[in-house]
C-alpha positions as CSV (number, residue, x, y, z in Angstrom):
1,M,-0.1,0.3,0.0
2,V,1.0,3.5,-0.7
3,F,0.4,6.5,1.7
4,C,-0.2,10.2,0.1
5,H,0.3,13.2,2.3
6,G,-1.3,16.5,1.7
7,T,-0.1,20.2,2.4
8,P,1.7,21.7,4.4
9,W,2.3,18.1,5.7
10,S,4.6,15.3,4.8
11,S,4.5,11.7,5.1
12,K,5.4,11.9,8.8
13,T,1.5,12.6,9.0
14,W,0.8,8.9,7.9
15,A,4.0,7.6,9.8
16,R,2.2,5.7,12.7
17,F,-0.4,4.3,10.6
18,A,2.1,3.0,8.4
19,E,4.2,1.2,11.1
20,A,1.0,-0.2,12.2
21,L,-0.5,-1.5,9.2
22,S,3.0,-2.9,8.0
23,R,2.4,-5.7,9.9
24,D,-0.1,-7.1,6.8
25,F,1.3,-5.0,4.0
26,S,4.3,-3.7,2.7
27,V,3.7,-0.1,2.8
28,F,5.5,2.6,1.0
29,L,5.8,6.1,2.3
30,W,7.1,9.4,0.4
31,D,7.2,13.3,0.7
32,M,6.1,14.9,-2.5
33,P,8.4,17.2,-3.9
34,G,9.0,20.3,-1.8
35,Y,7.8,18.6,1.2
36,G,9.5,17.1,3.8
37,Q,12.8,15.5,3.1
38,S,12.3,15.9,-0.6
39,S,14.2,18.6,-2.2
40,K,12.6,22.2,-1.9
41,Q,15.0,23.7,-5.0
42,P,13.0,26.6,-6.4
43,E,13.7,25.4,-9.9
44,H,11.5,22.3,-9.2
45,D,8.0,22.8,-9.7
46,V,5.5,21.4,-7.3
47,D,2.1,21.9,-8.5
48,L,-0.5,19.1,-8.7
49,A,0.0,18.6,-12.2
50,T,3.6,17.7,-11.6
51,Q,2.7,15.7,-8.5
52,G,0.3,13.4,-10.0
53,E,2.8,12.8,-12.9
54,L,5.2,11.7,-10.8
55,F,3.6,9.9,-8.5
56,T,2.4,7.7,-11.4
57,E,6.2,7.6,-12.2
58,L,6.9,6.4,-8.5
59,L,4.7,3.5,-8.9
60,A,6.3,2.2,-11.9
61,H,10.0,2.8,-10.2
62,W,8.7,0.8,-7.3
63,N,6.8,-1.8,-9.7
64,L,3.7,-1.6,-8.0
65,D,1.1,-2.5,-10.3
66,A,-1.7,-1.9,-8.6
67,P,-1.5,-1.1,-4.9
68,H,-4.3,0.1,-2.2
69,V,-3.8,4.4,-1.9
70,I,-4.5,6.0,0.9
71,A,-4.5,9.9,0.5
72,H,-5.1,12.8,2.3
73,D,-5.7,16.7,1.4
74,F,-3.5,17.3,-1.8
75,G,-2.9,13.8,-2.0
76,G,-6.3,12.8,-2.8
77,A,-5.6,15.2,-6.0
78,V,-2.5,13.8,-6.7
79,S,-3.6,10.4,-6.4
80,L,-6.8,10.9,-8.5
81,R,-5.2,12.7,-11.3
82,A,-2.6,9.5,-11.5
83,L,-5.6,7.2,-11.7
84,L,-7.7,9.3,-14.3
85,L,-5.5,11.1,-16.1
86,H,-2.6,9.2,-16.3
87,G,-3.4,5.7,-16.5
88,A,-2.3,4.5,-12.9
89,R,-3.8,1.2,-11.6
90,F,-4.7,1.3,-8.0
91,A,-6.6,-1.9,-6.1
92,S,-8.5,0.4,-4.0
93,L,-8.3,4.2,-3.1
94,C,-9.1,5.4,0.4
95,L,-9.3,9.3,0.2
96,V,-9.3,11.0,4.0
97,D,-10.3,14.7,3.9
98,V,-8.7,15.4,0.3
99,V,-8.7,18.0,-2.0
100,A,-11.0,16.9,-4.9
101,L,-13.6,19.1,-5.8
102,R,-13.8,23.1,-5.9
103,P,-14.1,25.6,-4.4
104,W,-11.0,24.7,-2.1
105,G,-8.5,27.0,-0.3
106,S,-9.1,29.1,3.0
107,P,-8.9,32.6,2.9
108,F,-5.4,33.0,4.3
109,F,-4.5,30.0,1.2
110,R,-6.0,32.3,-1.2
111,L,-4.3,35.2,0.6
112,V,-0.7,33.7,0.1
113,H,-1.4,32.5,-3.1
114,E,-1.9,36.2,-4.4
115,H,1.1,37.7,-2.2
116,A,3.4,34.6,-2.1
117,D,7.0,36.8,-2.8
118,V,5.8,39.2,0.2
119,F,5.4,36.1,2.7
120,A,8.6,34.6,1.4
121,A,10.2,37.5,2.7
122,L,9.1,37.5,6.0
123,P,11.7,37.3,9.0
124,P,12.1,34.0,10.0
125,A,10.6,34.4,13.4
126,V,7.3,35.7,12.1
127,H,7.2,33.3,9.7
128,A,7.5,30.5,12.2
129,G,4.5,32.0,14.0
130,V,2.6,32.4,10.8
131,A,3.3,28.5,9.8
132,A,2.2,27.3,13.4
133,A,-0.7,29.3,13.6
134,Y,-1.8,28.2,10.3
135,I,-1.2,24.5,10.7
136,E,-2.6,24.6,14.4
137,T,-6.3,25.7,12.5
138,A,-6.3,22.2,10.9
139,S,-6.7,20.5,14.2
140,H,-10.4,20.3,16.0
141,R,-8.8,19.3,19.4
142,G,-5.8,21.5,19.3
143,L,-1.9,19.8,18.5
144,R,0.5,19.1,21.3
145,P,3.6,21.3,21.1
146,D,5.2,18.0,19.9
147,E,3.3,17.5,17.1
148,L,2.9,21.3,16.3
149,A,7.0,21.1,15.9
150,E,6.8,17.8,14.1
151,L,4.5,19.4,11.5
152,S,6.4,23.0,11.4
153,A,9.8,21.8,11.3
154,P,10.5,21.1,7.4
155,W,9.1,24.7,7.1
156,L,11.5,26.5,9.4
157,T,14.6,26.1,7.3
158,D,15.9,29.0,4.9
159,D,14.6,26.6,2.1
160,G,11.8,25.6,3.6
161,Q,10.2,28.9,4.4
162,A,10.2,29.7,0.2
163,A,9.0,26.5,-0.2
164,F,6.2,26.8,2.2
165,Y,4.8,29.8,-0.1
166,R,5.8,28.3,-3.1
167,Q,3.9,25.3,-3.2
168,I,0.5,27.7,-2.2
169,A,1.8,30.0,-5.0
170,Q,1.4,26.9,-7.4
171,A,-1.9,26.0,-6.4
172,D,-4.7,26.2,-8.8
173,E,-8.3,25.1,-8.8
174,R,-7.5,24.0,-12.6
175,F,-5.9,20.9,-11.6
176,T,-8.8,19.6,-9.8
177,Q,-11.2,20.7,-12.4
178,E,-9.0,18.7,-15.1
179,F,-10.5,15.3,-13.2
180,E,-14.0,16.5,-12.1
181,D,-15.7,15.0,-14.6
182,R,-14.3,11.8,-14.8
183,L,-14.7,10.8,-11.4
184,S,-17.4,8.5,-12.4
185,D,-14.8,6.6,-14.6
186,A,-13.4,5.7,-11.1
187,R,-14.1,1.6,-11.4
188,L,-12.6,0.5,-8.1
189,P,-13.2,0.7,-4.5
190,V,-13.4,3.7,-3.2
191,H,-13.6,4.5,0.3
192,I,-14.0,8.4,1.8
193,V,-13.4,9.3,5.6
194,W,-14.0,12.9,6.7
195,G,-13.2,14.7,9.8
196,E,-16.9,15.9,11.0
197,Q,-15.6,19.1,12.0
198,D,-12.9,19.5,9.2
199,T,-13.0,23.7,8.7
200,W,-10.3,23.5,5.9
201,I,-12.6,21.0,3.6
202,P,-15.9,21.3,4.9
203,L,-18.1,17.9,4.9
204,D,-20.3,18.8,2.1
205,R,-17.4,17.8,-0.4
206,A,-17.3,14.4,1.2
207,I,-20.9,14.1,0.5
208,R,-20.6,15.2,-2.8
209,L,-17.4,13.2,-4.0
210,A,-19.2,10.2,-2.8
211,A,-22.2,11.1,-5.1
212,A,-19.5,11.4,-8.0
213,I,-17.9,8.0,-7.7
214,P,-19.7,5.1,-8.4
215,G,-20.3,2.7,-5.4
216,A,-18.3,4.9,-3.0
217,S,-18.8,4.3,0.6
218,R,-18.4,7.2,3.0
219,R,-17.5,7.5,6.7
220,T,-17.7,10.3,9.1
221,I,-15.4,10.6,11.9
222,P,-16.9,12.7,15.1
223,A,-14.7,15.3,17.0
224,A,-12.2,15.5,14.5
225,G,-11.0,18.1,12.2
226,H,-8.7,18.1,8.8
227,L,-6.1,16.4,11.0
228,V,-8.1,13.7,11.9
229,H,-4.6,11.5,12.3
230,Y,-4.3,13.6,15.3
231,D,-7.6,14.3,16.4
232,A,-8.7,10.8,16.4
233,P,-6.1,8.6,15.4
234,A,-7.6,5.1,17.0
235,A,-10.6,5.8,14.9
236,L,-8.9,6.4,11.6
237,A,-6.6,3.6,12.3
238,D,-9.7,1.2,12.9
239,E,-11.4,2.7,9.7
240,L,-8.4,2.1,7.5
241,R,-7.8,-1.4,8.9
242,A,-11.6,-2.2,8.2
243,W,-11.5,-1.2,4.7
244,L,-8.5,-2.9,3.6
245,Q,-9.7,-6.0,5.1
246,R,-12.7,-5.5,3.2
247,C,-10.8,-4.8,-0.1
248,S,-8.3,-7.8,0.6
249,A,-11.1,-10.4,1.5
């Protein structure tokens, strides 16, 4: 199985789940270019179109013919582009609070999109406060200091600060618009999991997404926001394992 993270996250959001499921599956984690431990060089494009192509190529490089894919946030758009536009084959797809249907992007996201160069030039201490405040809004219960530090760390270096705003500047709703009309072509088991209190991508997107994909199932996790991994880890782990057992039966 392959885990896809979102923005402004990294594979660390899935690390604990990957470790638990590795008892039963061969598990692959990766950091999208511009995220986590991957390259943050300014000449590397990090838009969703590029990520979808690279994910397709990565699956081929790993010789994975039809893995189970579990995706969060931007990882949903990346995996759906790979599936619907680039011919990637999955055994199943689990979409957790994903970017897939317009409109998406918080007011802060749109502000940065329009003024990325200004934000990239912020003093490091100010940037650290901005990044932390933004990241915290993704959790419903609130993040512990160690969790916030883990999620913020990749963005607090010199290249990390520039990359933080670069990935927002290159975001564009046309990258999801390009596959919205093809969602009905997703002829594989699809399960949609959503934090009931997600303020980044409201629950109505989950309802619309389930209606657009034939046969898709849907589960809402109460008392969880966009970072359901941190708000309700046990509930999410149970949901993922139950889904994978049904798909592997």
